[in-house]
N, C-alpha and C positions, 0 to 999 in steps of 0.2 A: 504494500500500500504506500502510495506516495506521501511524502511529507506535505503539510499544509503550505509550506513555503518553497515548493519544488521549482518555482519559476525564478526564484532569487539566486544570486550567486555570491560567492565569498562567505564571510563570517555570518552574514544575515541568514544564509540558508541553513546554518547549523543551530540557530536559536529556536527554542520551543518553550512551552509553558508546562514543565513537568510537575507531577505530584505523585505521591506514593499511596498505595492501598495495602493495608496489612489485614490478613484474614487468618483467624484462628477459630476452629470449630464453627459456630454459627455467628461469631463476632466479626464485624467488618469496621475498620477505622480508615477514613480517608484523611490524608494530610493536607496541608495547605499547598496551594499552587505557587511555584517559584516562576515569576514572569520573566520572559526573555532571557533564558539561561541555556547554556550548553554544557554546563558543569555544575548542576545544583548540589547544594549541601542541605540535607534534611536533618534537622536537629529536633527530632520528635522523641518524646518520652511517652510511651503508652503503657497502660496497665490493662491486662485482660484476665479474665477469670479462667483458671485451670482446674481440672478435676483433682480432688484430694486423693483419690484412689484410681487405679487402672492406668491404662496407657495415656500419655499426654497428647499424642498425635503430631500433626505438622502445622507449621506456620508458613504462610506464603506472603512474600513481599513483592508487589508488582509496581512498576513505574510506568505511568502513562503520560502522554502529551495531551494537554487540554486543547481541543480544537476550537477555533474561533468560528462562529457561524450559527450560533443558536442551538436550540435543542435537537435539531435534525442532524447535526454533525456528531459523529461518533468519535470519542477520544481514541488515540492510537496507542497501543501497547508498545512500549520501548523495550522492556525486558522484565523478567521475573526470576525469583529464587525461592526455593522451597527448602525448609529446614525440618528434619525429623527430630523432634525434641527428645524422643525416647533414646535415640542413638547419640545425641549431643550432650545430654546431661548425665 
């Protein structure tokens, strides 16, 4: 899928409006959007509820680019990572 700025050249073509989404179990947290960035730094501290017993499951962190153009424009997935908490802790 083409970048929303595919017609631009140079540094402007690399700028986007990224934000992250953290998913754990049925909990979803959307971070704030960093406007006009090609190297965003997300300084989010989140707290999510984990089960007291049993497996912890996985956490997924996805980074999207917010598309300009109203509700009809779908945001573009830039990348994602999944962490298995049972193997990590």
